[in-house]
N, C-alpha and C positions, 0 to 999 in steps of 0.2 A: 504494499500500500504505500503510494507516494503522497507528499503533502507539499503545499506552497506556503512558504513563510515570508510575509510581508511586514516590513518596517514602514508604517505609514508616516504621512506628512512631508514626502519628498516632492518637490515640484516636477513636473514633467517637461522635457523640451526636446525637440528634434523630429525627425520624419520616420514614418513607419509605412513600408510599401506592402500593399495587399495583394495577395496570391488569388487563385481561382475560387470561385465559390462553391462550397461543398454541395449546396442544394442544386446547383447546376451541374457539376461533375457526376454526382451519383445517377441521375437518369441517363446520362450521356454515356457512362460506363455500360449501363445495362442496354442501351440502344446499340452498342457495338456488336451484340449478340447477333444482329441482322446483318452484320457487315463481314464478308469473308476475305478480307485483306486488312492489312495493318493500318491501325489509327494511332496517331500520336497526339496527345493532349498536353499542352505547354502550361508551365507555371501552376502546377498542381501542388497544394500543400500535402505534407504527410500527416493524414489524420487516421484515427482508428475507424472511423465509419468508411472511408474510402478502401482501407485495407480489407474491410470485412466484405465490401462488394467485390474486390478484386479476387478474394478466395472463391467466391461463387463463380467467377468466370473461369479460374483455374480448375475447379472441381468439375465443370462440364467439358474440359479438355482445351480450353482456350489459354492463350498466353497474355499474362496481364503482369507488368513489372514496372518499377520506377527506374528511370535513368536519369539521376539528379533529380531536377523538379519537374521532368516530364513523364507521363505514363504511356507506355508502349503497349498496345492491346491488339491481339490478333485472335480472332475467333474462327479462323478458316476450318479448325478442326473441332469446334464446339458441337456437341450434340445434346439434345434434350435429356434431362435427367430429373429425378425427384429431389428437390432441394430441401435438405433436413433442417431440423431445428438448430443444429449446431452452427449454422450459418445465418439464420433468420432470427433467433431468439432476442438478439441485441440490436437488431437493425431493421427499422420499419421500412427503410428504403428498399429492402429485398423484394417488396410488392412490385417494384418496377420492373422486374424480369418477366412478369406475366405477359404484358403487351408485346415485348420483342420476341419471346418464345412462341406466342400465338402467332405472331406475324411471320416468323421464319419457319416454324415447325407444325404449327396448328395444334400445338400441345403444351400444357404448362402445369406444373405440380409444385407447390410450395406449402411450407408449415405457415401457420399464422405468425405474423411478424411481431417483434418486439420493439424496444427503444425506450425514450424516456417516459415515465409514468407521470404525464402532465394532463391525463384526461383519457376518455374512451377511444376517442380517435376511430371511430367505426370505419370499416373497410367496404361498407355497402355501396358507397358511390363508385369505387373502382369495379366492383362486380356487377353492378346494374349498368355502368357504361360498356362493359364488355359483353353483356347479354345483349345489349341493343345491336351488336354487331353479329347476334346469332351464335355467340359462344355458349356451350352448355357447361353450366357449373354446378359441381356437387361439392358440399362442404361437410366434413364429419372427421372425427378422430383427430381434431387439431390440423387438418390439411384442407387445402383449397385444390381441387382438381378441375382443370379446364380442358374442355374438348372443342378444338375449333375447326374440325373437319368440314362443318357446314358454314364457316364464316362467311359474311358477305358485308358489303358497304351499305351504310344507311345513315338515318339521322339519329343523333344521340343528344338527348336532353339530360343535363345534371341538374339534380335538386338544389345543390349548392355548388358555388364555383371553387371546387376542390383543386388544389394545385396537382396532387399526385394523381387523381382521378383524370383530370385533363390530359396530363403527360402520358398516362397508360393507354388512354384511347388514341391519342396521336400516334404512338409507337405501333399499337395494334393494327391500325388503319394504314400504315406507311407502305406496306407491300401488298395491300388488298386490291383487286380490280376494281376501277370505278372511283367514285367520289364519296367520301364521308363528311357529313357536316355536324360540328359539335357545337351545341348552343349552352349558353349560361357558363362559358369557360372562365377559369381563373385567368388573371391578367399579369402574373408576377414576371420580373424580368428574367427569371430562370426558365419560364416556359417559352419565353421568345428566344432564349438562348438555345434550348433543345430544338425548337423549330429551325433556327439558323444552321445548327449542326447537321440536321437531317438534310436540309437544302444544299449545304456545301458538299455533302456526300451524295448528292443526285436525287434526293426526294423532292416532293412539292407540298410544302405546308404553308397555307395562306392565311393571313388574319391573326396570327399570334400577338398577344397584347390586346386584344379586344374580346367581347364577349361571344363572338362567333369565329370558330376555326374551321377551314376547309382543308381536307387532306386528299390529294389526288394520288391514287395509288400508282406506284412504279414497280418494275420488274425486280430491281436490286439497287442497292447502295454500293458506292465504291469507298475505299479507304482514303486516308490523307491527313493533314495536320490540321489542328484547330486550337485556338486560344479561348477557353472558356471565360466568361465574364467574371469580374473581380467579386469578392465576397462583400456584400453590403452589409450583412450583419456584424462580420468581423470589423469592418470599417466603422460602423456604428458604435461598436462597443469601445473602440478606441476614441472616438469622438466624445462619448459620453465621459470617459476618464479624463480627456483633455479638458471638457468643460469644468470638471471639478478640480483638477490640479495642473492643468497645462499653462505654463508661461506662454508657449507657442508650440502647439503640436500640429504637424502636417500629415495627413492622411493621403497617401499617394496611390493613384492608379484607379480610383473607383469613380464611377459616374455620379456626380452630385445630385442629379435628378432622381436616382433611386432612393435618396436619403432625405428628400424634402420633408416628409412627415416628421422625421426626428429632428432636422436642423431647425424647423420652425419652432418646435418645443423649446429647444435649447436656447435659441435667440429669445423666446418669449420669458425665459427664466433668467435672462441677463448675460448669457455666454455671448462672446464675440466671434463671428463666423464669418469667413470669406471663402469664395469659391472660385476655381478655375475650371478649365476643361475636363481634366482628370484629376483634380485635387481639391481637398477641403482643408482649411486652417482654421484652428480653434484656439481661443484663449479663455482662461477661466475668469469668473468675475467673484470678487469677494462680497458682493451684494446679491447673491443668489436668491431669487424669489419663487414661490410656488408656481405650479401650473395648474390652473382651475381644474381642467378635466382632460383626460386622455382615454380614449377608447381604441381597443385593438381592432381591426378590420382587415378584410382581404385587400390586397394591393388595389389601388394605391393609397389605402389607408394606413394607419400606424401599424407597423408589424408585430405580431405576437412574440416573435423572436427577440425583440429589443425591449419587451415590457419589463423584464426584471432587471435589466441594466438601468433603464430609466427610473424605476422605482427606488433603486438604490441611490441613485443621484438626487431624486426629489426627497428622499429622506433626510437631505442635508441642505434642503432649500428653505428660506423663511416663509412660513405660512402653511396653509393646509392645500393639499393636492389630493385629487381624486382620479384613480386609475380603474378603468373598467375593462375586465378580460372577456372578451365575447366569443373567443374561439375554444378554449381549453379550460374545463371546469377545474382542474387541480394545479394550474399554472402558479397559484400564489403560495405553494407549499413551501417555497424558499424563504418567504418572509419570517418564519419562525427562526431562522438563522440570523437574519438582520436584526431581529428584536433582541437576540442575545447581544447584539453589538451596541444596543442602546437605541435602536430605531423605533420610533412611535408610529405603528402602522397597525390599523385595525382592519381585519378582513371580514366582510359580510358576503357569503356566497361568491360571486364574482366581482365584487367591488371591494377596492382598497383604499381607506382614508389614510392619507399620510401626513402626519404634522411634523415639520422640520425640526431637527435638533441641531445644536451648534456644531457638534462633532461626534461621530460615533467612536466606540472605544474597541480596540483589538481584543480578540479572544480566540478560542478554538471553535470553528464552524466546519460544516460538512456541506459539501456539494451533493445534493440530491439529484440533479439533473443538469444537462448541458448548459442552458442559459442561466439558470438559478446559480450555477457554480461561478459563471463569469461575473455576475452581479456581485457576488461576495468578494472577488478578487478586486473589483472596482471599490467597493466599500472599504477594503483593507488598505488600498492606496492612500487614502485620505484619513483613515481612523488613527487615533491616538494610540501609540504603542504597537504591539506585535499582534498580527492576525495569523493564524494558521488554518488554511483550507485543506480539509482532507478529501478522500474519495475524488482525486482530481482525474480519475480516468474518465469521469463524465465529461470534464472540460476538454479533454484530449479528443473527444469524438469530434469537436468543431473548431477547434483552435490548436495550431501547430505550436507547441511549446509557448504557451501565452506568457510566461515569464520572461522569454527573451526578447519580445517586442518592447515590454516595459523596462527591461534593463536598459536597452538602447536609448530609451527615452529619460533615463536617469532615476528610475525607481530602485529602491532597495528591496529586491525581491529574489527568492531562489527556491529552487525544487529540492525537497528532502526525500531521500529514500530510506525507509525504516529498515 
């Protein structure tokens, strides 16, 4: 068990370069199942979740390895197989293999996926979307069995704009004859990136980023090189830390438009933020003030994956802030750990009432999930004394050695191994 020890109160200054987005790279790796030649993905972070997806590719006979910060994937010899729970129990993104395996082999079988315990996150939207393509699905004994022998294109209506369901239906439709139209699609940048990847490799996906996507089936996809978009959630985490403790923190490589919901909140609280084409600069304010109300929403609303980090920030802003979590019913579990540090947070169902305190106090806390763990690191950076965050394997799922970025910015932080 590893821990991260932080001595709080050190101001941050410098530049951090953002790598590829985990939530873009995972479906792209799965999409490579449909491609029978080499694909190289550049500027990819070394993350536990990505490694879990690579293991799934290897288990099916594909090649999937890092060369520096590039991923080299070749599924020429990939064959369909029953993906067992040793690969899926910790990775919800394992669901992404359903669409590509159905598209390429007309068959898919996986165990129910795992991941962070932040809510129920039902998979019915994935399955109902695939059923609209005439996939026969049977669930039982902890497995999802998909028979796509009679698959055909058609119209797919999603009851909720689910990112994963949108991506799965796109991939399932890519090699189908004819045209598939998907309605009430999610609009996240990562969906646009998946569509762009498929198009670069020879597919025809139109309308990504809107609520209606059209997929015109092609016979095959080719290999090639691709640069996934940069990780807006990692970038946002550093912006929030900079708004708390930054003399001047430059977040480099990310599209500022993807982070407008966050930067508007930070500016409203008193932080100083400026943007360039692929760069955001943030400076802290000694007069941080509360943000009246923040509600998580599907893109382009405020992202649920930045809600815990923002809450840690608001816990040290003067006045009373309200944060409403509309997507995951258990996402506020991490607040118990912030309360141990002196945060004044009251949670009622999916609403957190946050009364700012002058300064948090360091103590031993535990990361219960990925983004909640990141919020504890942010809290520790400005807390009085020493904070030790345990169960950092959760944080490692989405941040590549999170301590290293903050060391480069001047934080006193290190990883400890028991």
